[in-house]
C-alpha positions as CSV (number, residue, x, y, z in Angstrom):
1,X,-10.5,-20.4,-8.4
2,X,-9.3,-17.6,-10.7
3,X,-6.8,-14.8,-10.5
4,X,-5.6,-11.8,-12.6
5,X,-2.8,-9.2,-12.4
6,X,-3.5,-5.6,-11.4
7,X,-1.7,-2.3,-11.0
8,X,-2.6,0.3,-8.5
9,X,-0.6,3.3,-9.5
10,X,2.4,1.2,-10.0
11,X,1.9,-1.1,-7.0
12,X,1.5,-4.5,-8.8
13,X,-0.5,-7.5,-7.5
14,X,-1.8,-10.9,-8.4
15,X,-5.4,-11.0,-7.2
16,X,-6.9,-14.4,-6.3
17,X,-10.5,-14.8,-6.1
18,X,-10.9,-17.3,-3.2
19,X,-14.3,-16.3,-1.9
20,X,-15.6,-19.8,-2.5
21,X,-12.3,-21.7,-1.7
22,X,-10.8,-22.1,1.8
23,X,-7.1,-22.0,1.7
24,X,-4.6,-22.8,4.4
25,X,-1.6,-20.4,5.0
26,X,0.8,-22.9,3.5
27,X,-1.3,-23.2,0.3
28,X,-1.5,-19.4,0.1
29,X,2.3,-19.1,0.4
30,X,2.7,-21.6,-2.4
31,X,0.4,-19.7,-4.6
32,X,2.2,-16.5,-3.9
33,X,5.6,-18.0,-4.8
34,X,4.2,-19.6,-7.9
35,X,2.3,-16.5,-9.3
36,X,3.9,-13.3,-7.8
37,X,6.8,-13.3,-10.4
38,X,8.1,-9.7,-10.3
39,X,5.0,-8.2,-8.8
40,X,4.8,-6.7,-5.3
41,X,2.3,-9.2,-3.7
42,X,-0.7,-11.3,-3.8
43,X,-4.2,-10.4,-2.6
44,X,-6.5,-13.1,-1.5
45,X,-10.1,-11.9,-2.0
46,X,-12.1,-13.8,0.5
47,X,-15.7,-13.3,1.7
48,X,-15.6,-9.7,2.9
49,X,-11.9,-10.2,3.8
50,X,-8.6,-9.2,2.3
51,X,-5.5,-11.3,3.0
52,X,-2.4,-9.8,1.7
53,X,1.0,-11.5,1.1
54,X,4.2,-9.7,0.0
55,X,6.5,-11.1,-2.8
56,X,8.5,-13.1,-0.2
57,X,5.4,-15.3,0.5
58,X,4.9,-13.9,4.0
59,X,1.7,-12.2,5.1
60,X,1.6,-8.5,5.8
61,X,-1.0,-6.9,8.1
62,X,-2.1,-4.4,5.5
63,X,-1.6,-2.8,2.2
64,X,-3.1,0.5,1.3
65,X,-3.0,0.0,-2.5
66,X,-3.9,-3.5,-2.0
67,X,-7.1,-2.5,-0.3
68,X,-7.9,-0.1,-3.1
69,X,-7.3,-3.0,-5.5
70,X,-9.7,-5.1,-3.4
71,X,-12.3,-2.3,-3.8
72,X,-11.6,-2.2,-7.6
73,X,-12.0,-6.0,-7.9
74,X,-15.3,-6.1,-6.1
75,X,-16.6,-3.1,-8.1
76,X,-15.7,-4.8,-11.2
77,X,-17.6,-8.0,-10.5
78,X,-20.6,-6.5,-8.6
79,X,-20.9,-2.8,-9.6
80,X,-21.0,-1.7,-6.0
81,X,-19.6,1.7,-5.2
82,X,-19.4,1.4,-1.4
83,X,-17.6,-1.6,-0.2
84,X,-16.7,-2.7,3.4
85,X,-14.4,-5.6,4.2
86,X,-12.1,-6.8,7.0
87,X,-8.4,-7.2,7.1
88,X,-5.6,-7.9,9.6
89,X,-5.5,-4.1,10.3
90,X,-9.3,-4.0,11.1
91,X,-12.3,-3.0,9.2
92,X,-11.8,-1.2,5.9
93,X,-14.4,1.2,4.1
94,X,-13.9,1.7,0.4
95,X,-15.8,3.7,-2.2
96,X,-15.6,4.5,-5.9
97,X,-16.1,8.0,-7.2
98,X,-13.9,7.9,-10.3
99,X,-11.0,7.0,-8.0
100,X,-10.8,3.8,-5.9
101,X,-10.6,5.0,-2.4
102,X,-10.3,3.5,1.2
103,X,-10.4,4.9,4.6
104,X,-7.1,4.1,6.1
105,X,-6.2,2.6,9.6
106,X,-5.5,5.2,12.2
107,X,-2.0,6.5,12.5
108,X,0.2,5.4,15.4
109,X,3.0,7.9,15.8
110,X,6.1,6.6,17.4
111,X,8.1,9.8,17.2
112,X,11.3,11.2,15.5
113,X,14.3,9.1,15.2
114,X,17.8,9.5,14.0
115,X,20.1,6.7,12.6
116,X,23.7,7.6,11.6
117,X,22.8,11.1,10.9
118,X,19.6,10.4,9.0
119,X,16.5,11.9,10.7
120,X,13.0,10.8,10.1
121,X,9.6,10.1,11.6
122,X,8.6,6.6,12.6
123,X,4.8,5.7,12.4
124,X,2.5,2.9,11.8
125,X,-0.4,3.0,9.3
126,X,-1.4,-0.6,9.4
127,X,2.2,-1.4,8.9
128,X,5.4,0.5,10.0
129,X,7.0,3.4,8.0
130,X,10.0,5.6,8.4
131,X,9.5,8.9,6.6
132,X,12.5,11.0,5.5
133,X,12.4,14.5,3.9
134,X,15.2,14.5,1.3
135,X,16.5,14.4,-2.2
136,X,14.3,12.0,-4.2
137,X,16.5,12.2,-7.3
138,X,20.0,11.5,-5.8
139,X,18.8,8.6,-3.7
140,X,20.8,5.6,-2.6
141,X,18.8,3.0,-0.9
142,X,21.9,1.2,0.3
143,X,22.6,3.9,2.9
144,X,19.0,3.7,4.2
145,X,18.4,-0.1,4.2
146,X,19.9,-0.6,7.7
147,X,17.0,1.4,9.0
148,X,14.6,-1.1,7.4
149,X,16.2,-3.9,9.4
150,X,16.7,-1.9,12.6
151,X,13.0,-0.9,12.8
152,X,11.6,-3.8,10.7
153,X,10.0,-0.9,8.6
154,X,9.2,0.4,5.1
155,X,11.2,3.6,4.2
156,X,9.7,6.7,2.4
157,X,11.7,9.6,1.1
158,X,9.9,12.7,-0.1
159,X,10.4,16.2,-1.5
160,X,8.0,19.1,-1.7
161,X,7.2,19.9,-5.4
162,X,4.9,22.8,-4.4
163,X,2.7,23.3,-1.4
164,X,0.4,20.3,-1.0
165,X,2.2,18.2,-3.6
166,X,5.1,15.9,-3.0
167,X,7.4,13.5,-4.8
168,X,7.7,10.2,-3.0
169,X,9.8,7.1,-3.4
170,X,9.3,4.0,-1.2
171,X,11.4,0.9,-0.2
172,X,9.1,-1.9,0.9
173,X,10.0,-4.6,3.3
174,X,8.9,-8.0,2.0
175,X,9.4,-6.8,-1.5
176,X,13.0,-5.8,-0.4
177,X,13.2,-3.2,-3.1
178,X,11.7,0.0,-4.4
179,X,8.1,-0.2,-5.6
180,X,6.1,1.8,-8.1
181,X,3.9,3.1,-5.3
182,X,2.9,2.4,-1.7
183,X,-0.4,3.4,-0.3
184,X,0.4,3.2,3.4
185,X,3.8,4.9,2.7
186,X,1.9,7.7,0.9
187,X,-0.5,8.0,3.8
188,X,2.3,8.0,6.4
189,X,4.2,10.6,4.4
190,X,1.3,12.8,3.8
191,X,0.4,12.7,7.5
192,X,3.9,13.8,8.5
193,X,3.9,16.5,5.9
194,X,0.3,17.8,6.7
195,X,0.9,17.8,10.5
196,X,1.1,21.5,11.6
197,X,0.2,22.8,8.1
198,X,-3.5,22.3,8.5
199,X,-3.8,20.8,5.0
200,X,-7.0,18.8,4.1
201,X,-5.4,17.1,1.1
202,X,-1.9,16.0,-0.2
203,X,-1.2,14.8,-3.6
204,X,1.9,12.5,-4.0
205,X,3.7,11.7,-7.2
206,X,5.0,8.1,-7.0
207,X,7.0,6.3,-9.6
208,X,3.8,4.6,-10.9
209,X,1.4,7.4,-10.7
210,X,-0.5,9.9,-8.5
211,X,-2.1,9.2,-5.1
212,X,-4.3,11.5,-3.2
213,X,-4.5,11.5,0.6
214,X,-7.4,13.5,2.2
215,X,-8.2,14.3,5.9
216,X,-11.8,14.5,6.7
217,X,-13.4,14.6,10.2
218,X,-10.5,12.9,11.9
219,X,-10.2,10.2,9.2
220,X,-7.7,9.7,6.5
221,X,-8.5,8.5,3.0
222,X,-6.3,7.2,0.2
223,X,-7.4,7.4,-3.4
224,X,-6.0,6.7,-6.8
225,X,-6.4,4.6,-10.0
226,X,-6.4,0.7,-10.3
227,X,-6.3,-1.2,-13.6
228,X,-6.4,-4.9,-14.4
229,X,-3.4,-5.9,-16.6
230,X,-4.1,-9.4,-17.7
231,X,-6.9,-11.7,-18.6
232,X,-8.5,-13.8,-15.9
233,X,-6.7,-17.2,-15.4
234,X,-7.3,-20.4,-13.6
235,X,-5.2,-20.7,-10.5
236,X,-3.5,-24.2,-10.3
237,X,-2.7,-25.4,-6.7
């Protein structure tokens, strides 16, 4: 069983090729805690299935940039440009066209919320997100973290750079800190921003790079770059 480190526009992962090895959840948690280091999570590439664990060693239902990394990994070893796999958030369709893209799970919108004077939109895109329009430069996460625990959610703060282009920063649960990017967070934020504006595409500048969210025929697609950042190594259980 082998593994390597990857970055998806700043979202960082250890990717384990476990297609031919059956692992229990306790073994997966041990692998995560041994190899994740300062990365955001671990992706277990199983046979047409993505199992994603956050840095804390706990499974998450889905990870958008993790799914794109899964697509990049399979493309790297097989050359396939259309890749379909399952996840705990359902079936995911991916494709490669210069960027690594996935069709995202449908949005489940929970409505507007306000906590201690902070207004935002609460929705689920595979995992829950709270989206706030605000100042992305003078940002103090300490004032927003109570929302993370109240709603058991990720938190996104965005600001419009120009029409159709946003600056975004994300605090991820399970990582318990700000990450270089978040695919589901970018998707949730783009959906909130595009709602009512009739936009077909939103570009988001995260700390680690640029993500593109597109709206086509009732579906939402997330695209961006992915790169391998280490040599392939043997995973020791």
